[in-house]
LUMTORNU-611174 format. One line per 10 residues: for each residue x, y, z of N, C-alpha, C. Coordinates in steps of 0.1 Angstrom, whole numbers, plus 5000, padded with zeros to 4 digits. Layout:
REM LUMTORNU-611174
X:Y:Z:X:Y:Z:X:Y:Z | ...
***
This chain:
REM LUMTORNU-611174
4356:1484:4235:4347:1477:4244:4352:1463:4248 | 4362:1458:4241:4366:1444:4243:4369:1441:4257 | 4377:1449:4264:4381:1446:4278:4369:1448:4287 | 4362:1459:4286:4351:1462:4295:4339:1453:4293 | 4338:1447:4282:4326:1438:4279:4331:1423:4280 | 4343:1421:4283:4348:1407:4285:4349:1399:4272 | 4351:1406:4261:4352:1400:4247:4366:1396:4244 | 4373:1390:4253:4387:1386:4251:4389:1375:4241 | 4379:1366:4239:4381:1354:4231:4380:1357:4216 | 4378:1369:4212:4377:1371:4197:4390:1370:4190
4391:1362:4181:4403:1360:4172:4416:1357:4180 | 4415:1348:4189:4427:1344:4196:4430:1329:4192 | 4443:1326:4190:4447:1313:4187:4460:1312:4181 | 4465:1300:4180:4478:1298:4173:4478:1284:4167 | 4485:1283:4156:4485:1270:4149:4500:1267:4147 | 4504:1255:4151:4518:1251:4149:4518:1238:4140 | 4527:1238:4130:4527:1227:4121:4542:1222:4121 | 4544:1209:4122:4557:1203:4121:4556:1195:4108 | 4564:1199:4098:4564:1192:4085:4576:1183:4084 | 4575:1172:4077:4586:1162:4076:4597:1167:4067
4594:1177:4057:4604:1181:4048:4603:1196:4046 | 4613:1203:4041:4611:1217:4038:4601:1220:4027 | 4600:1211:4018:4590:1212:4007:4576:1211:4013 | 4573:1202:4022:4560:1200:4028:4557:1213:4037 | 4567:1218:4043:4565:1230:4051:4561:1242:4043 | 4568:1243:4031:4565:1254:4022:4550:1253:4016 | 4547:1240:4013:4533:1238:4008:4522:1241:4018 | 4525:1237:4031:4516:1240:4042:4515:1255:4044 | 4526:1262:4044:4526:1276:4046:4518:1283:4036 | 4519:1278:4023:4512:1284:4012:4497:1283:4015
4492:1271:4019:4478:1269:4022:4473:1277:4034 | 4482:1278:4044:4478:1286:4056:4477:1301:4053 | 4485:1306:4044:4484:1320:4040:4471:1322:4033 | 4466:1313:4025:4453:1314:4019:4442:1315:4029 | 4443:1306:4039:4433:1306:4050:4433:1319:4058 | 4445:1324:4061:4447:1336:4069:4441:1348:4061 | 4443:1348:4048:4438:1359:4040:4423:1360:4041 | 4417:1348:4041:4402:1348:4042:4397:1353:4055 | 4405:1350:4066:4401:1355:4079:4402:1370:4080 | 4413:1375:4075:4416:1390:4076:4405:1397:4067
4401:1392:4056:4392:1398:4047:4378:1398:4053 | 4375:1388:4061:4362:1386:4067:4363:1384:4082 | 4366:1395:4089:4367:1393:4104:4354:1390:4110 | 4355:1384:4122:4343:1380:4129:4336:1393:4134 | 4323:1392:4134:4315:1404:4138:4307:1402:4151 | 4310:1390:4158:4302:1387:4170:4304:1398:4181 | 4317:1402:4183:4320:1412:4194:4313:1425:4191 | 4313:1429:4178:4307:1441:4175:4291:1440:4176 | 4286:1429:4174:4271:1426:4175:4268:1427:4190 | 4276:1421:4199:4273:1421:4213:4274:1436:4218
4284:1443:4214:4285:1457:4218:4274:1466:4213 | 4270:1464:4201:4258:1471:4195:4246:1468:4203 | 4243:1456:4206:4231:1452:4213:4231:1458:4227 | 4242:1458:4234:4243:1463:4248:4241:1478:4247 | 4248:1485:4238:4248:1500:4238:4234:1505:4233 | 4227:1498:4225:4214:1503:4220:4202:1498:4228 | 4204:1490:4237:4193:1485:4246:4194:1492:4259 | 4184:1501:4263:4186:1509:4275:4187:1500:4288 | 4180:1489:4288:4181:1480:4300:4195:1474:4301 | 4200:1468:4290:4213:1462:4289:4224:1472:4292
4223:1484:4286:4233:1494:4288:4234:1498:4302 | 4222:1500:4309:4222:1504:4323:4228:1493:4331 | 4225:1481:4329:4231:1470:4336:4246:1469:4334 | 4251:1471:4322:4265:1471:4318:4272:1483:4326 | 4266:1495:4326:4272:1506:4333:4273:1504:4348 | 4262:1497:4354:4263:1494:4368:4274:1484:4371 | 4275:1474:4363:4286:1464:4365:4300:1471:4363 | 4301:1480:4353:4314:1487:4351:4317:1495:4363 | 4308:1502:4368:4310:1510:4380:4314:1502:4392 | 4308:1490:4394:4311:1481:4405:4325:1476:4403
4329:1472:4391:4342:1467:4389:4353:1478:4391 | 4350:1490:4387:4359:1501:4389:4361:1504:4404 | 4350:1504:4411:4350:1507:4425:4358:1496:4433 | 4356:1483:4428:4363:1472:4435:4378:1473:4433 | 4382:1477:4420:4396:1478:4417:4402:1490:4425 | 4395:1501:4426:4399:1512:4434:4401:1508:4449 | 4392:1501:4454:4393:1496:4468:4405:1487:4470 | 4407:1478:4460:4419:1469:4461:4432:1477:4461 | 4432:1488:4453:4444:1496:4453:4446:1502:4468 | 4436:1506:4474:4437:1512:4487:4441:1502:4497
4435:1490:4496:4439:1479:4506:4453:1475:4504 | 4458:1473:4491:4471:1469:4489:4481:1480:4494 | 4478:1492:4491:4487:1503:4496:4488:1503:4511 | 4477:1502:4518:4477:1501:4533:4485:1490:4538 | 4483:1478:4532:4490:1466:4537:4505:1468:4534 | 4509:1473:4523:4523:1475:4520:4529:1486:4529 | 4522:1496:4531:4527:1506:4541:4529:1501:4554 | 4520:1492:4559:4521:1486:4572:4533:1476:4573 | 4534:1468:4562:4544:1458:4562:4558:1462:4558 | 4559:1472:4548:4572:1476:4543:4577:1489:4549
4569:1499:4550:4573:1512:4554:4581:1513:4567 | 4577:1504:4577:4585:1505:4590:4600:1502:4588 | 4603:1494:4578:4617:1490:4575:4624:1498:4564 | 4616:1504:4555:4622:1511:4544:4615:1524:4542 | 4621:1533:4535:4615:1546:4532:4606:1546:4520 | 4604:1535:4514:4596:1533:4502:4581:1538:4505 | 4576:1547:4496:4563:1551:4498:4554:1544:4488 | 4541:1542:4490:4533:1534:4482:4521:1542:4476 | 4521:1555:4477:4510:1563:4472:4508:1561:4457 | 4519:1557:4450:4517:1555:4435:4507:1544:4432
4505:1535:4441:4495:1524:4439:4481:1530:4438 | 4478:1540:4446:4464:1546:4446:4464:1558:4437 | 4475:1564:4433:4475:1575:4424:4473:1571:4410 | 4476:1559:4407:4474:1554:4393:4459:1549:4392 | 4455:1548:4379:4441:1544:4377:4441:1532:4367 | 4430:1525:4366:4429:1515:4356:4431:1501:4361 | 4432:1491:4352:4432:1477:4356:4446:1473:4360 | 4456:1481:4357:4470:1476:4360:4477:1487:4368 | 4488:1483:4375:4495:1493:4383:4510:1489:4382 | 4519:1499:4382:4533:1497:4384:4536:1497:4399
4542:1486:4403:4544:1485:4418:4557:1492:4422 | 4567:1493:4413:4580:1499:4416:4590:1488:4420 | 4585:1475:4419:4594:1464:4423:4605:1462:4412 | 4617:1458:4416:4628:1455:4407:4626:1442:4400 | 4633:1438:4390:4632:1425:4384:4635:1414:4394 | 4645:1416:4403:4648:1406:4413:4636:1404:4422 | 4630:1415:4426:4619:1414:4435:4607:1407:4428 | 4605:1410:4415:4594:1404:4408:4597:1389:4407 | 4609:1385:4404:4612:1370:4403:4610:1364:4417 | 4613:1370:4428:4611:1365:4441:4596:1363:4443
4588:1372:4439:4573:1371:4440:4568:1359:4433 | 4573:1357:4421:4569:1346:4412:4573:1332:4418 | 4586:1331:4422:4592:1319:4427:4587:1315:4441 | 4586:1325:4450:4583:1322:4464:4569:1324:4468 | 4561:1330:4459:4547:1333:4463:4537:1331:4453 | 4541:1326:4441:4532:1324:4430:4524:1337:4427 | 4531:1349:4428:4525:1362:4425:4532:1366:4412 | 4524:1367:4401:4529:1370:4388:4527:1384:4383 | 4537:1390:4377:4536:1403:4372:4547:1404:4361 | 4547:1415:4354:4557:1417:4344:4570:1421:4351
4581:1419:4344:4594:1421:4350:4596:1436:4354 | 4588:1445:4348:4588:1459:4351:4580:1462:4364 | 4574:1452:4370:4566:1453:4382:4552:1457:4380 | 4548:1456:4367:4534:1459:4364:4525:1448:4367 | 4514:1450:4376:4506:1440:4381:4491:1443:4377 | 4484:1432:4376:4469:1434:4373:4462:1436:4386 | 4457:1448:4387:4449:1451:4399:4435:1444:4399 | 4430:1442:4387:4418:1435:4385:4418:1420:4391 | 4431:1415:4392:4432:1401:4397:4432:1401:4412 | 4433:1412:4419:4433:1412:4433:4418:1412:4438
4417:1405:4450:4404:1404:4456:4406:1403:4471 | 4396:1403:4479:4397:1402:4494:4403:1389:4498 | 4403:1379:4490:4409:1366:4493:4424:1365:4491 | 4429:1373:4482:4443:1372:4479:4452:1384:4481 | 4446:1396:4484:4454:1408:4485:4464:1408:4496 | 4460:1402:4507:4470:1401:4518:4482:1392:4515 | 4479:1381:4508:4490:1372:4503:4499:1380:4494 | 4494:1387:4484:4502:1395:4475:4510:1405:4482 | 4504:1412:4492:4512:1422:4500:4523:1415:4508 | 4520:1404:4514:4530:1397:4521:4542:1392:4512
4539:1387:4501:4549:1382:4492:4557:1394:4487 | 4551:1405:4483:4558:1417:4479:4567:1422:4490 | 4562:1423:4503:4570:1427:4514:4582:1418:4516 | 4580:1405:4515:4591:1395:4516:4602:1397:4505 | 4597:1400:4493:4606:1403:4482:4614:1415:4484 | 4608:1425:4490:4616:1438:4493:4626:1435:4504 | 4622:1427:4514:4632:1423:4524:4644:1415:4518 | 4641:1406:4509:4651:1398:4503:4660:1406:4493 | 4654:1416:4486:4661:1424:4477:4657:1439:4479 | 4663:1445:4489:4659:1458:4494:4661:1470:4484
4668:1468:4474:4671:1480:4465:4659:1484:4457 | 4656:1497:4457:4646:1503:4448:4653:1512:4438 | 4666:1511:4437:4674:1520:4428:4675:1513:4414 | 4675:1521:4404:4677:1517:4391:4685:1527:4383 | 4694:1523:4375:4701:1533:4367:4693:1538:4355 | 4682:1531:4352:4674:1535:4340:4659:1533:4344 | 4654:1542:4352:4640:1541:4357:4630:1544:4346 | 4618:1538:4347:4607:1541:4338:4600:1552:4345 | 4596:1562:4338:4589:1574:4343:4575:1574:4337 | 4565:1574:4346:4551:1574:4342:4543:1584:4351
4537:1594:4345:4530:1603:4352:4537:1609:4364 | 4550:1612:4362:4558:1617:4373:4564:1608:4383 | 4561:1595:4382:4566:1585:4391:4577:1577:4384 | 4587:1573:4392:4598:1566:4386:4597:1551:4391 | 4599:1542:4382:4598:1528:4386:4610:1521:4380 | 4617:1512:4387:4628:1505:4381:4624:1496:4370 | 4633:1494:4360:4631:1485:4349:4633:1471:4353
***
């Protein structure tokens, strides 16, 4: 339930220590291990309590299910809009098909962009995704989807290759690494 209930903040953090000597570093590490052990032995239960409350209260569960359906519908709609925009912007100049954007499900999608195209998107359009071309569909909305499509189309114009000697295959689709 962590993602669907927005409970991302549970047990997130990092601690960095700069010690003046190797001995001080070792002593600090020893104390931090004791603290870490206590945290692992007694994990927080707040997220579980929230999930329990929502799942066992008919009114809250109904509200959560409505919001979950609305989010799912919005993401599905963003997939369709992105596909249409990419087909309009890219397809006339390239044989690249975009049905994989709407054929996939969930909060993320493999775009099929190459690492060079991904870098172009990041540098020239502030559109961020993994080097594999995996993008967060949940991050798209009516205010930014056209910008994302434009940047992706420009990246494809700048680096037209969709070929890869070692493609990733997911559900029958091939995507460059």
